[in-house]
N, CA and C atoms as a LAMMPS dump frame, in Angstrom:
ITEM: TIMESTEP
0
ITEM: NUMBER OF ATOMS
597
ITEM: BOX BOUNDS ff ff ff
-5.0000000000000000e+02 5.0000000000000000e+02
-5.0000000000000000e+02 5.0000000000000000e+02
-5.0000000000000000e+02 5.0000000000000000e+02
ITEM: ATOMS id mol type element x y z
1 1 1 N -256.469 -345.147 37.354
2 1 2 C -256.139 -344.05 36.472
3 1 3 C -257.381 -343.389 36.211
4 2 1 N -257.444 -341.884 36.351
5 2 2 C -258.07 -340.951 36.077
6 2 3 C -257.758 -339.914 34.63
7 3 1 N -258.618 -339.743 34.159
8 3 2 C -258.044 -338.856 32.713
9 3 3 C -259.283 -337.941 32.405
10 4 1 N -258.713 -336.545 31.86
11 4 2 C -259.837 -335.58 31.634
12 4 3 C -260.064 -336.085 30.163
13 5 1 N -261.775 -336.207 29.824
14 5 2 C -262.046 -336.566 28.5
15 5 3 C -262.881 -335.05 27.888
16 6 1 N -262.873 -334.698 26.884
17 6 2 C -264.156 -334.026 26.153
18 6 3 C -264.634 -334.317 25.133
19 7 1 N -266.087 -334.128 24.863
20 7 2 C -266.782 -335.174 23.889
21 7 3 C -267.701 -334.105 23.419
22 8 1 N -267.663 -334.078 21.962
23 8 2 C -268.948 -333.093 21.344
24 8 3 C -270.064 -333.624 21.616
25 9 1 N -270.981 -332.626 21.542
26 9 2 C -272.51 -333.295 21.311
27 9 3 C -272.857 -333.055 20.412
28 10 1 N -274.136 -333.001 19.828
29 10 2 C -274.547 -333.018 18.259
30 10 3 C -274.475 -331.597 18.442
31 11 1 N -274.657 -330.634 19.456
32 11 2 C -274.997 -329.232 19.142
33 11 3 C -273.74 -328.502 19.258
34 12 1 N -272.516 -329.19 19.143
35 12 2 C -271.254 -328.536 18.729
36 12 3 C -270.693 -328.547 20.381
37 13 1 N -271.128 -328.447 21.847
38 13 2 C -270.627 -328.042 22.784
39 13 3 C -270.171 -329.153 23.032
40 14 1 N -268.818 -328.855 23.84
41 14 2 C -267.832 -329.57 24.471
42 14 3 C -268.578 -329.808 26.029
43 15 1 N -268.693 -331.677 25.826
44 15 2 C -269.091 -332.134 27.362
45 15 3 C -267.71 -332.769 28.012
46 16 1 N -267.484 -332.112 29.5
47 16 2 C -266.259 -332.37 29.95
48 16 3 C -266.634 -333.49 30.866
49 17 1 N -265.941 -334.685 30.873
50 17 2 C -265.701 -335.773 31.939
51 17 3 C -264.384 -336.283 32.396
52 18 1 N -264.648 -337.08 33.324
53 18 2 C -263.657 -337.935 33.913
54 18 3 C -263.81 -339.417 33.545
55 19 1 N -262.744 -339.755 32.952
56 19 2 C -262.665 -341.426 32.683
57 19 3 C -261.956 -342.115 33.599
58 20 1 N -262.417 -342.628 34.585
59 20 2 C -261.47 -343.326 35.812
60 20 3 C -261.474 -345.041 35.017
61 21 1 N -260.101 -345.135 34.633
62 21 2 C -260.193 -346.418 33.552
63 21 3 C -259.574 -347.228 34.616
64 22 1 N -260.139 -348.354 35.209
65 22 2 C -259.473 -349.687 35.782
66 22 3 C -258.972 -350.515 35.224
67 23 1 N -258.997 -350.514 34.011
68 23 2 C -258.671 -351.846 33.041
69 23 3 C -259.374 -352.245 32.688
70 24 1 N -260.738 -352.407 32.785
71 24 2 C -262.003 -353.181 32.293
72 24 3 C -262.145 -352.566 30.767
73 25 1 N -262.741 -353.256 30.095
74 25 2 C -262.898 -352.36 28.491
75 25 3 C -264.411 -352.257 28.75
76 26 1 N -265.355 -352.631 29.503
77 26 2 C -266.59 -352.088 29.926
78 26 3 C -266.575 -351.151 30.759
79 27 1 N -267.567 -350.176 30.199
80 27 2 C -267.358 -349.038 31.089
81 27 3 C -268.841 -348.74 31.854
82 28 1 N -269.134 -348.023 32.431
83 28 2 C -270.13 -347.366 33.175
84 28 3 C -270.313 -345.928 33.345
85 29 1 N -271.52 -345.178 32.812
86 29 2 C -271.459 -344.076 32.685
87 29 3 C -272.495 -343.184 33.87
88 30 1 N -271.732 -342.454 34.319
89 30 2 C -272.695 -341.644 35.591
90 30 3 C -273.095 -340.681 35.428
91 31 1 N -274.112 -339.906 35.349
92 31 2 C -275.088 -338.685 34.916
93 31 3 C -275.618 -338.256 36.314
94 32 1 N -275.195 -336.762 36.495
95 32 2 C -275.17 -336.28 37.884
96 32 3 C -276.818 -335.611 37.721
97 33 1 N -277.115 -335.41 38.894
98 33 2 C -278.959 -334.874 38.822
99 33 3 C -279.187 -333.408 38.595
100 34 1 N -280.403 -332.756 38.697
101 34 2 C -280.84 -331.811 38.326
102 34 3 C -279.754 -330.514 39.175
103 35 1 N -278.986 -328.973 38.365
104 35 2 C -278.55 -328.342 39.232
105 35 3 C -277.212 -329.119 40.148
106 36 1 N -276.479 -329.904 39.229
107 36 2 C -275.631 -330.435 39.908
108 36 3 C -274.273 -330.937 39.193
109 37 1 N -273.263 -331.438 39.142
110 37 2 C -272.134 -331.744 38.164
111 37 3 C -271.568 -333.032 38.688
112 38 1 N -270.681 -332.962 37.867
113 38 2 C -269.837 -334.908 38.22
114 38 3 C -269.321 -334.816 39.119
115 39 1 N -268.847 -333.665 40.161
116 39 2 C -268.002 -333.497 41.362
117 39 3 C -269.269 -333.554 42.652
118 40 1 N -270.253 -333.986 42.247
119 40 2 C -271.334 -334.025 43.598
120 40 3 C -270.802 -335.443 44.155
121 41 1 N -270.739 -335.262 45.367
122 41 2 C -270.595 -336.542 46.148
123 41 3 C -271.055 -338.13 45.542
124 42 1 N -272.057 -337.868 45.232
125 42 2 C -272.852 -339.52 44.865
126 42 3 C -272.352 -339.668 43.694
127 43 1 N -271.804 -338.698 42.72
128 43 2 C -270.902 -339.2 41.636
129 43 3 C -269.961 -339.647 42.123
130 44 1 N -268.924 -338.936 42.591
131 44 2 C -267.368 -339.256 42.973
132 44 3 C -267.197 -340.638 43.861
133 45 1 N -268.244 -340.976 44.867
134 45 2 C -268.102 -341.901 45.573
135 45 3 C -268.608 -343.052 44.577
136 46 1 N -269.178 -343.111 43.889
137 46 2 C -270.106 -343.936 42.665
138 46 3 C -268.539 -344.543 41.776
139 47 1 N -267.719 -343.672 41.414
140 47 2 C -267.067 -343.699 40.834
141 47 3 C -265.887 -344.281 41.321
142 48 1 N -265.496 -344.063 42.508
143 48 2 C -264.342 -344.624 43.334
144 48 3 C -264.681 -345.968 43.791
145 49 1 N -266.174 -346.35 43.919
146 49 2 C -266.689 -347.777 44.363
147 49 3 C -266.56 -348.664 43.265
148 50 1 N -266.925 -348.071 41.879
149 50 2 C -266.632 -348.817 40.711
150 50 3 C -265.282 -348.914 40.337
151 51 1 N -264.345 -348.304 40.547
152 51 2 C -262.755 -348.411 40.593
153 51 3 C -262.282 -349.56 41.408
154 52 1 N -262.592 -349.884 42.566
155 52 2 C -262.316 -350.778 43.724
156 52 3 C -262.997 -352.108 42.811
157 53 1 N -264.298 -352.026 42.197
158 53 2 C -264.352 -353.383 41.826
159 53 3 C -263.758 -353.354 40.461
160 54 1 N -263.142 -353.005 40.019
161 54 2 C -262.314 -352.912 38.93
162 54 3 C -263.273 -352.713 37.679
163 55 1 N -264.168 -351.57 37.847
164 55 2 C -264.951 -351.261 36.693
165 55 3 C -264.758 -349.97 36.4
166 56 1 N -264.606 -350.181 34.888
167 56 2 C -264.311 -348.371 34.524
168 56 3 C -265.329 -347.7 34.387
169 57 1 N -265.307 -346.263 34.586
170 57 2 C -266.519 -345.393 34.573
171 57 3 C -266.397 -344.11 33.973
172 58 1 N -267.212 -343.576 33.582
173 58 2 C -267.337 -342.143 33.093
174 58 3 C -268.41 -341.517 33.637
175 59 1 N -267.376 -340.386 34.379
176 59 2 C -268.649 -339.264 34.841
177 59 3 C -268.623 -337.813 34.208
178 60 1 N -269.43 -337.154 33.684
179 60 2 C -269.528 -336.071 33.07
180 60 3 C -270.67 -335.201 33.418
181 61 1 N -270.318 -333.623 33.042
182 61 2 C -271.351 -332.733 33.208
183 61 3 C -272.251 -332.49 31.613
184 62 1 N -273.358 -332.635 32.058
185 62 2 C -274.544 -332.068 31.033
186 62 3 C -274.243 -331.163 30.54
187 63 1 N -274.819 -330.71 29.502
188 63 2 C -274.524 -329.33 28.584
189 63 3 C -274.949 -328.274 29.758
190 64 1 N -274.279 -327.382 29.757
191 64 2 C -274.657 -326.242 30.832
192 64 3 C -274.338 -326.445 32.327
193 65 1 N -273.693 -327.328 32.354
194 65 2 C -273.367 -327.694 34.045
195 65 3 C -271.84 -327.642 34.15
196 66 1 N -271.525 -327.407 35.568
197 66 2 C -270.138 -327.266 36.075
198 66 3 C -269.05 -326.658 34.215
199 67 1 N -268.034 -327.736 34.143
200 67 2 C -267.187 -327.382 33.192
201 67 3 C -267.728 -327.202 31.579
202 68 1 N -268.868 -327.897 31.419
203 68 2 C -269.409 -328.237 30.285
204 68 3 C -269.68 -326.793 29.272
205 69 1 N -269.459 -326.748 28.105
206 69 2 C -270.261 -325.78 27.451
207 69 3 C -271.544 -325.452 27.296
208 70 1 N -272.442 -324.488 26.911
209 70 2 C -273.941 -324.564 26.718
210 70 3 C -274.229 -323.961 27.997
211 71 1 N -275.573 -323.421 27.886
212 71 2 C -276.327 -322.361 29.075
213 71 3 C -277.499 -323.938 29.823
214 72 1 N -277.438 -323.716 30.779
215 72 2 C -278.046 -324.643 32.006
216 72 3 C -279.807 -324.156 31.606
217 73 1 N -280.238 -325.158 31.314
218 73 2 C -281.987 -325.363 31.058
219 73 3 C -282.378 -326.281 31.964
220 74 1 N -283.726 -325.794 32.803
221 74 2 C -284.43 -326.41 33.632
222 74 3 C -285.33 -327.784 32.682
223 75 1 N -285.274 -329.279 33.02
224 75 2 C -286.372 -329.893 32.407
225 75 3 C -285.928 -330.148 30.937
226 76 1 N -284.606 -330.267 30.61
227 76 2 C -284.346 -330.331 29.366
228 76 3 C -283.985 -332.104 29.079
229 77 1 N -285.059 -332.358 29.28
230 77 2 C -284.681 -334.142 29.134
231 77 3 C -284.257 -334.648 27.861
232 78 1 N -285.08 -334.351 26.693
233 78 2 C -284.173 -334.511 25.182
234 78 3 C -282.628 -334.163 25.242
235 79 1 N -282.433 -332.671 25.072
236 79 2 C -280.915 -332.26 25.593
237 79 3 C -280.012 -333.288 26.306
238 80 1 N -280.568 -333.538 27.279
239 80 2 C -279.731 -334.596 27.919
240 80 3 C -279.309 -335.806 27.628
241 81 1 N -280.597 -336.549 27.12
242 81 2 C -280.694 -337.768 26.181
243 81 3 C -279.549 -337.614 24.88
244 82 1 N -279.455 -336.725 24.307
245 82 2 C -278.838 -336.726 23.523
246 82 3 C -277.433 -336.417 23.893
247 83 1 N -277.051 -335.954 25.043
248 83 2 C -275.548 -335.869 25.677
249 83 3 C -275.612 -337.534 25.97
250 84 1 N -276.133 -337.938 26.708
251 84 2 C -275.889 -339.548 26.921
252 84 3 C -275.277 -340.257 25.541
253 85 1 N -276.344 -340.158 24.649
254 85 2 C -276.183 -340.523 23.082
255 85 3 C -274.56 -339.995 22.574
256 86 1 N -274.543 -338.921 22.647
257 86 2 C -272.885 -338.527 22.079
258 86 3 C -271.876 -339.076 23.257
259 87 1 N -272.376 -339.51 24.174
260 87 2 C -271 -340.011 25.419
261 87 3 C -271.054 -341.406 24.817
262 88 1 N -272.136 -341.963 24.903
263 88 2 C -271.946 -343.447 24.477
264 88 3 C -271.306 -343.93 22.804
265 89 1 N -271.72 -342.802 21.898
266 89 2 C -271.267 -343.206 20.661
267 89 3 C -269.948 -342.843 20.559
268 90 1 N -269.204 -342.192 21.52
269 90 2 C -267.788 -341.791 21.548
270 90 3 C -267.478 -343.067 21.863
271 91 1 N -267.976 -343.752 23.161
272 91 2 C -266.862 -345.081 23.331
273 91 3 C -267.25 -346.034 22.643
274 92 1 N -268.3 -346.371 21.928
275 92 2 C -268.212 -347.196 21.426
276 92 3 C -267.258 -347.42 20.109
277 93 1 N -267.219 -345.791 19.515
278 93 2 C -266.189 -345.754 18.619
279 93 3 C -264.852 -346.26 19.184
280 94 1 N -264.556 -346.38 20.499
281 94 2 C -263.286 -346.544 21.027
282 94 3 C -263.384 -348.259 21.588
283 95 1 N -264.299 -348.46 21.193
284 95 2 C -264.793 -350.438 21.666
285 95 3 C -264.942 -350.446 23.021
286 96 1 N -265.691 -349.136 23.895
287 96 2 C -265.783 -349.697 25.128
288 96 3 C -267.281 -349.982 25.302
289 97 1 N -267.778 -350.964 25.497
290 97 2 C -268.932 -351.245 25.61
291 97 3 C -269.234 -350.703 27.07
292 98 1 N -270.623 -350.239 26.682
293 98 2 C -271.05 -349.519 28.215
294 98 3 C -272.131 -350.269 28.506
295 99 1 N -272.019 -350.995 29.841
296 99 2 C -272.798 -351.843 30.539
297 99 3 C -274.045 -351.554 30.993
298 100 1 N -273.748 -350.197 31.746
299 100 2 C -274.716 -349.342 32.297
300 100 3 C -274.588 -347.755 32.343
301 101 1 N -275.797 -347.31 32.487
302 101 2 C -276.06 -345.74 32.704
303 101 3 C -276.514 -345.462 33.806
304 102 1 N -275.773 -344.889 34.678
305 102 2 C -276.349 -344.281 36.206
306 102 3 C -276.896 -343.032 36.18
307 103 1 N -277.648 -342.843 36.778
308 103 2 C -278.616 -341.461 36.819
309 103 3 C -278.518 -341.109 38.324
310 104 1 N -278.454 -339.832 38.784
311 104 2 C -278.922 -339.389 39.815
312 104 3 C -279.911 -338.169 40.018
313 105 1 N -281.204 -338.586 40.111
314 105 2 C -282.191 -337.248 40.154
315 105 3 C -282.306 -336.402 39.185
316 106 1 N -283.26 -336.191 38.899
317 106 2 C -283.615 -334.971 38.307
318 106 3 C -285.058 -334.334 38.787
319 107 1 N -284.783 -333.994 40.284
320 107 2 C -286.112 -333.859 41.123
321 107 3 C -286.29 -332.611 40.757
322 108 1 N -287.006 -332.306 42.168
323 108 2 C -287.572 -331.042 41.768
324 108 3 C -287.007 -330.104 42.773
325 109 1 N -286.834 -328.454 42.18
326 109 2 C -286.012 -327.601 42.812
327 109 3 C -286.821 -326.038 42.338
328 110 1 N -286.86 -325.317 42.943
329 110 2 C -287.19 -323.851 42.555
330 110 3 C -285.893 -323.441 42.034
331 111 1 N -286.545 -322.856 40.677
332 111 2 C -285.438 -322.283 39.622
333 111 3 C -286.57 -321.594 38.648
334 112 1 N -285.689 -320.439 38.219
335 112 2 C -286.713 -319.664 37.278
336 112 3 C -286.248 -320.541 35.826
337 113 1 N -287.589 -320.749 35.119
338 113 2 C -287.656 -321.246 33.872
339 113 3 C -287.757 -320.661 32.651
340 114 1 N -287.84 -321.231 31.628
341 114 2 C -288.425 -320.412 30.338
342 114 3 C -289.738 -321.214 29.922
343 115 1 N -290.615 -320.816 28.969
344 115 2 C -291.656 -321.102 28.733
345 115 3 C -291.623 -322.431 27.817
346 116 1 N -290.707 -322.657 27.28
347 116 2 C -290.212 -323.644 26.531
348 116 3 C -289.803 -324.83 27.34
349 117 1 N -288.609 -324.523 28.341
350 117 2 C -288.726 -325.535 29.304
351 117 3 C -289.584 -326.209 30.113
352 118 1 N -290.39 -325.087 30.509
353 118 2 C -291.563 -325.865 31.591
354 118 3 C -292.3 -326.471 30.5
355 119 1 N -292.858 -326.115 29.148
356 119 2 C -293.673 -326.981 28.206
357 119 3 C -292.975 -328.258 27.895
358 120 1 N -291.742 -328.462 27.886
359 120 2 C -291.279 -329.852 27.417
360 120 3 C -291.813 -330.721 29.083
361 121 1 N -290.923 -330.206 30.271
362 121 2 C -291.352 -330.859 31.377
363 121 3 C -292.941 -331.132 31.39
364 122 1 N -293.737 -330.344 31.373
365 122 2 C -295.482 -330.772 31.417
366 122 3 C -295.663 -331.414 30.127
367 123 1 N -294.984 -331.481 29.246
368 123 2 C -295.51 -332.374 28.11
369 123 3 C -295.224 -333.764 28.324
370 124 1 N -293.954 -334.171 28.647
371 124 2 C -293.2 -335.025 28.827
372 124 3 C -293.99 -336.415 29.816
373 125 1 N -294.547 -336.721 28.919
374 125 2 C -295.44 -338.266 29.608
375 125 3 C -294.668 -339.152 30.476
376 126 1 N -294.173 -339.092 31.529
377 126 2 C -293.209 -340.058 32.055
378 126 3 C -293.526 -341.611 32.256
379 127 1 N -294.92 -341.841 32.34
380 127 2 C -295.479 -343.245 32.372
381 127 3 C -295.584 -343.691 31.029
382 128 1 N -295.691 -342.806 29.65
383 128 2 C -295.348 -343.445 28.221
384 128 3 C -294.072 -343.653 28.146
385 129 1 N -293.116 -342.955 28.495
386 129 2 C -291.688 -342.714 28.733
387 129 3 C -291.578 -344.084 28.82
388 130 1 N -291.685 -344.597 30.383
389 130 2 C -291.358 -345.833 30.916
390 130 3 C -291.787 -346.867 30.07
391 131 1 N -293.187 -346.777 29.328
392 131 2 C -293.666 -348.166 28.787
393 131 3 C -292.792 -348.359 27.663
394 132 1 N -292.06 -347.286 27.203
395 132 2 C -291.385 -347.332 26.061
396 132 3 C -290.236 -348.048 26.217
397 133 1 N -289.364 -348.308 27.39
398 133 2 C -288.388 -348.629 27.706
399 133 3 C -287.936 -350.386 27.405
400 134 1 N -287.183 -350.624 26.418
401 134 2 C -287.231 -351.969 25.751
402 134 3 C -287.063 -352.861 27.215
403 135 1 N -288.124 -354.194 26.713
404 135 2 C -288.207 -355.449 27.959
405 135 3 C -287.011 -355.777 28.418
406 136 1 N -286.254 -355.986 27.325
407 136 2 C -285.012 -356.496 27.87
408 136 3 C -283.965 -355.543 28.317
409 137 1 N -284.209 -354.334 28.565
410 137 2 C -282.89 -353.627 29.171
411 137 3 C -283.73 -353.601 30.88
412 138 1 N -282.653 -353.828 31.558
413 138 2 C -282.496 -354.109 32.954
414 138 3 C -282.891 -352.528 33.637
415 139 1 N -283.627 -352.284 34.655
416 139 2 C -283.7 -351.353 35.171
417 139 3 C -283.467 -351.427 36.51
418 140 1 N -282.479 -350.533 37.356
419 140 2 C -282.624 -350.59 38.652
420 140 3 C -282.751 -349.306 39.683
421 141 1 N -283.814 -349.187 39.773
422 141 2 C -284.134 -347.896 41.002
423 141 3 C -283.776 -348.345 42.245
424 142 1 N -282.575 -347.215 43.182
425 142 2 C -282.736 -347.311 44.102
426 142 3 C -282.727 -345.858 44.556
427 143 1 N -283.472 -346.1 45.6
428 143 2 C -284.358 -345.094 46.568
429 143 3 C -283.958 -344.766 48.192
430 144 1 N -284.137 -343.5 48.969
431 144 2 C -284.014 -343.756 49.899
432 144 3 C -285.443 -343.579 50.619
433 145 1 N -285.671 -344.003 51.631
434 145 2 C -287.02 -344.245 52.372
435 145 3 C -286.901 -342.588 53.152
436 146 1 N -286.117 -342.07 53.22
437 146 2 C -286.269 -340.78 53.642
438 146 3 C -285.977 -339.65 52.874
439 147 1 N -286.172 -340.087 51.558
440 147 2 C -285.802 -338.575 50.656
441 147 3 C -286.838 -337.88 50.647
442 148 1 N -286.443 -336.686 51.101
443 148 2 C -286.933 -335.517 51.257
444 148 3 C -287.318 -334.761 50.276
445 149 1 N -286.745 -334.636 48.952
446 149 2 C -287.147 -334.504 47.292
447 149 3 C -288.226 -335.095 46.465
448 150 1 N -288.001 -336.125 46.583
449 150 2 C -288.958 -337.049 45.771
450 150 3 C -289.259 -338.504 46.672
451 151 1 N -290.485 -338.329 46.976
452 151 2 C -290.752 -339.286 47.813
453 151 3 C -290.803 -340.76 47.23
454 152 1 N -290.464 -341.81 48.122
455 152 2 C -290.268 -343.216 47.815
456 152 3 C -291.715 -343.31 47.421
457 153 1 N -292.75 -343.223 47.394
458 153 2 C -293.731 -343.734 46.743
459 153 3 C -293.791 -343.503 45.299
460 154 1 N -293.128 -342.401 44.605
461 154 2 C -292.81 -342.312 43.239
462 154 3 C -291.821 -343.482 42.817
463 155 1 N -290.843 -343.93 43.571
464 155 2 C -289.941 -345.129 42.885
465 155 3 C -291.079 -346.515 42.977
466 156 1 N -291.933 -346.757 44.115
467 156 2 C -293.081 -347.837 43.892
468 156 3 C -293.808 -347.731 42.797
469 157 1 N -294.309 -346.454 42.222
470 157 2 C -295.043 -346.506 41.188
471 157 3 C -294.117 -346.732 39.432
472 158 1 N -293.013 -346.253 39.528
473 158 2 C -292.201 -346.799 38.46
474 158 3 C -292.153 -348.311 38.494
475 159 1 N -291.994 -348.868 39.388
476 159 2 C -291.689 -350.426 39.847
477 159 3 C -292.993 -351.015 39.226
478 160 1 N -293.954 -350.515 39.516
479 160 2 C -295.399 -350.887 38.506
480 160 3 C -295.131 -351.146 37.241
481 161 1 N -294.814 -349.922 36.621
482 161 2 C -295.318 -349.995 35.365
483 161 3 C -293.611 -349.756 34.217
484 162 1 N -292.416 -350.665 34.505
485 162 2 C -291.23 -350.457 34.034
486 162 3 C -291.065 -351.761 33.823
487 163 1 N -291.156 -352.878 32.666
488 163 2 C -290.662 -353.838 32.733
489 163 3 C -289.319 -354.304 33.234
490 164 1 N -288.964 -355.798 33.616
491 164 2 C -287.636 -356.215 33.965
492 164 3 C -286.864 -355.118 35.053
493 165 1 N -287.645 -354.426 35.86
494 165 2 C -287.176 -353.606 36.986
495 165 3 C -287.352 -354.219 38.406
496 166 1 N -286.102 -353.445 38.809
497 166 2 C -285.919 -353.915 40.171
498 166 3 C -285.475 -352.667 41.116
499 167 1 N -286.359 -352.776 42.331
500 167 2 C -286.374 -351.654 43.228
501 167 3 C -285.792 -351.853 44.839
502 168 1 N -284.758 -351.084 44.907
503 168 2 C -284.086 -351.385 46.308
504 168 3 C -284.401 -349.804 47.114
505 169 1 N -284.876 -350.068 48.119
506 169 2 C -285.037 -349.06 49.259
507 169 3 C -284.098 -349.278 50.302
508 170 1 N -283.285 -348.019 50.409
509 170 2 C -282.186 -347.875 51.357
510 170 3 C -282.77 -347.077 52.556
511 171 1 N -283.164 -347.87 53.604
512 171 2 C -284.105 -347.619 54.694
513 171 3 C -283.087 -346.285 55.3
514 172 1 N -283.893 -345.232 55.641
515 172 2 C -283.245 -344.012 56.392
516 172 3 C -282.711 -343.332 55.111
517 173 1 N -282.246 -343.626 53.877
518 173 2 C -281.488 -342.653 53.622
519 173 3 C -282.603 -341.812 52.85
520 174 1 N -281.799 -340.235 52.516
521 174 2 C -281.969 -339.379 52.432
522 174 3 C -281.878 -338.96 50.76
523 175 1 N -282.227 -337.87 49.822
524 175 2 C -282.326 -337.908 48.538
525 175 3 C -280.699 -337.735 48.154
526 176 1 N -279.755 -337.52 49.056
527 176 2 C -278.225 -337.529 48.5
528 176 3 C -277.48 -338.617 49.12
529 177 1 N -278.112 -339.567 50.106
530 177 2 C -277.56 -340.61 50.476
531 177 3 C -276.334 -340.556 51.739
532 178 1 N -276.75 -339.448 52.149
533 178 2 C -275.546 -338.436 53.278
534 178 3 C -274.851 -339.627 53.775
535 179 1 N -275.619 -340.466 54.853
536 179 2 C -275.209 -341.462 55.91
537 179 3 C -274.938 -342.683 54.901
538 180 1 N -275.373 -342.906 53.547
539 180 2 C -275.493 -344.202 53.2
540 180 3 C -275 -344.862 51.816
541 181 1 N -274.045 -343.616 52.119
542 181 2 C -273.23 -343.95 50.373
543 181 3 C -272.669 -345.302 50.234
544 182 1 N -272.21 -346.118 51.172
545 182 2 C -271.924 -347.481 50.837
546 182 3 C -272.949 -348.195 50.512
547 183 1 N -274.107 -348.257 51.123
548 183 2 C -275.246 -348.834 50.718
549 183 3 C -275.512 -348.427 49.46
550 184 1 N -275.466 -347.341 48.818
551 184 2 C -276.153 -347.197 47.589
552 184 3 C -274.972 -347.948 46.513
553 185 1 N -273.698 -347.788 46.779
554 185 2 C -272.458 -348.46 46.406
555 185 3 C -272.914 -350.075 46.309
556 186 1 N -273.052 -350.531 47.187
557 186 2 C -273.236 -352.111 47.53
558 186 3 C -274.635 -352.172 46.466
559 187 1 N -276.046 -351.567 46.622
560 187 2 C -276.85 -351.956 45.831
561 187 3 C -276.448 -351.968 44.239
562 188 1 N -275.668 -350.958 44.042
563 188 2 C -275.153 -350.711 42.49
564 188 3 C -274.359 -352.019 41.692
565 189 1 N -273 -352.001 42.601
566 189 2 C -272.31 -352.982 42.429
567 189 3 C -273.138 -354.376 42.176
568 190 1 N -274.016 -354.576 42.999
569 190 2 C -274.465 -356.502 42.934
570 190 3 C -275.13 -356.465 41.671
571 191 1 N -276.438 -355.094 41.565
572 191 2 C -276.997 -355.07 40.099
573 191 3 C -275.633 -355.718 39.295
574 192 1 N -274.679 -354.503 38.789
575 192 2 C -273.79 -354.584 37.793
576 192 3 C -272.872 -355.894 37.631
577 193 1 N -272.468 -356.486 38.87
578 193 2 C -271.931 -357.94 38.508
579 193 3 C -272.889 -358.949 38.426
580 194 1 N -274.007 -358.928 38.652
581 194 2 C -275.208 -359.385 38.151
582 194 3 C -275.177 -359.675 36.469
583 195 1 N -275.142 -358.396 35.978
584 195 2 C -275.006 -357.988 34.569
585 195 3 C -273.777 -358.875 33.662
586 196 1 N -272.73 -358.187 34.44
587 196 2 C -271.424 -358.839 33.99
588 196 3 C -271.948 -360.445 33.845
589 197 1 N -272.033 -361.206 35.091
590 197 2 C -272.129 -362.454 34.862
591 197 3 C -272.706 -362.891 33.826
592 198 1 N -273.863 -362.69 33.339
593 198 2 C -274.729 -362.627 32.217
594 198 3 C -274.383 -362.535 31.14
595 199 1 N -273.443 -361.635 30.674
596 199 2 C -273.077 -360.949 29.625
597 199 3 C -273.371 -360.131 28.855
């Protein structure tokens, strides 16, 4: 069953999403990439794959994207982190434990940006952010070997610095996994099933 849900973020903007309720209490949050929406093929296909495995999912639009209120901003990591927090808090109040947050690409794009957005992007020390990830937090990175936007070498660098990290490289897959959606879903499902078994 799919249900449209709106959640207010801390800035008072309505975040619009779709709950794919397969009957499981546990929930996976799906986050779209840069200049994208909850309707992108990767998000739609992942939510369908999760439903087939009887895992509930919620895919939503970040502030300023798709149907969601707000203004689109380039490199607004902190704002998007706040949006994710608003979503997780909403579902926690409904006694829906979040077992995973899945995201797709905050990659590179040519876009007109404000000085404030560029400063945030340039002053965010990704290495430090990665080192700040709790050692008990399991991290899966799935990356295409033929990604034309973000080089696969970047994924290997993350694997070196993030504790409790697993890297799956899908051979021949491009940035949006055009011919590799099934392989992407299989890698994610294996990871989630392991998480669910460990409780």
